C-alpha positions, -999 to +999 in steps of 0.1 A: -003+111-024+028+132-017+011+148+013+004+113+027+041+103+021+054+134+038+030+130+068+041+094+073+078+100+069+077+129+093+059+109+120+077+075+115+100+065+143+113+032+155+093+014+182+104+018+218+098-002+250+081+017+278+100+015+311+083+020+345+100+016+379+129-003+363+105-028+347+092-031+312+057-017+309+033-013+338+033-050+345+052-078+328+082-086+308+077-064+277+059-089+255+028-068+254+008-089+277-002-078+312+006-105+338-018-108+368-010-126+399+007-120+432+041-133+443+041-169+456+020-183+428+039-199+400+010-197+376+005-164+359-027-155+340-018-138+307-044-112+297-043-105+260-057-071+251-078-066+220-067-038+198-089-019+173-082-027+136-096+006+125-089+038+144-102+073+134-115+058+101-080+045+092-070+009+087-040+004+110-026-025+091-029-007+057-012+024+071+016+003+086+021-014+052+020+020+034+046+034+058+068+003+053+066+006+015+075+043+017+105+035+039+116+008+015+112+030-016+123+064-003+147+056+025+163+025+011+154+003+041+153-035+037+121-055+043+133-065+077+141-030+088+108-017+075+089-044+093+108-036+125+101+001+121+064-001+113+053-034+128+037-045+095+039-079+079+056-089+047+023-100+030+007-066+037+038-048+024+038-068-008+001-061-013+005-024-007+033-023-032+009-036-059-017-010-049+009+018-052+022+004-085-013+006-099-014+044-094-050+042-085-054+069-057-090+061-051-082+024-044-053+035-021-077+058-002-102+030+002-076+006+014-061+031+039-096+040+051-105+003+057-132+002+031-114-026+012-088-051+025-053-043+013-048-079+001-081-077-018-071-044-034-038-060-045-057-090-060-077-065-081-048-045-095-020-071-098-030-084-132-034-049-146+000-038-133+016-070-148+000-065-182+010-028-183+046-037-176+045-065-202+029-042-228+055-015-223+083-039-231+068-048-265+081-031-297+055-013-319+055-042-343+048-067-315+020-045-302+004-044-337+008-082-340-008-087-306-037-064-314-044-081-348-043-116-332-065-108-302-089-083-317-096-092-353-128-072-355-111-040-344-132-035-312-102-025-292-093+002-318-129+015-321-138+014-284-105+024-268-079+040-291-102+063-311-119+078-280-085+081-263-071+100-293-101+122-294-097+130-257-060+138-262-068+162-291-093+180-269-066+184-243-039+195-267-059+219-288-067+244-260-031+243-249-019+252-284-045+280-287-034+294-253+003+293-264-004+314-295 
């Protein structure tokens, strides 16, 4: 993830207008639409170009949102500045913040690769991120009370806590042996 962050921050720059012969763009007024028509006619046909949503197996909207989130978190930019710098939208930025807060790198890669929409990925992880934040705020007594009220048969303890403790012992024991 750090590699993605460094790559994006090193390539991020503010958008610029392209000038040609004293005019904005090849044809037109700089609004991104080519204007076709010759002189005397007052009516101008606006040609809207279609742009790809995925380029080189990368979701452009997801990468823009990812860049905006990194600019907000690492460079201290405001939402408005990040939107101006990346061309992303506030709803995509908010969705990408949920995806990054989850810490799920597989989901992040799938969103950046266009395999899942960024907004859908955020819908999947938002409840989990909120529950984690809520659970971290609880005191040990409150955690025990919550577990006893919501899991009277002890399924949570038997199916989650015991296997997690066993896994942790397997990880710690080789480290202790190696230190001796």
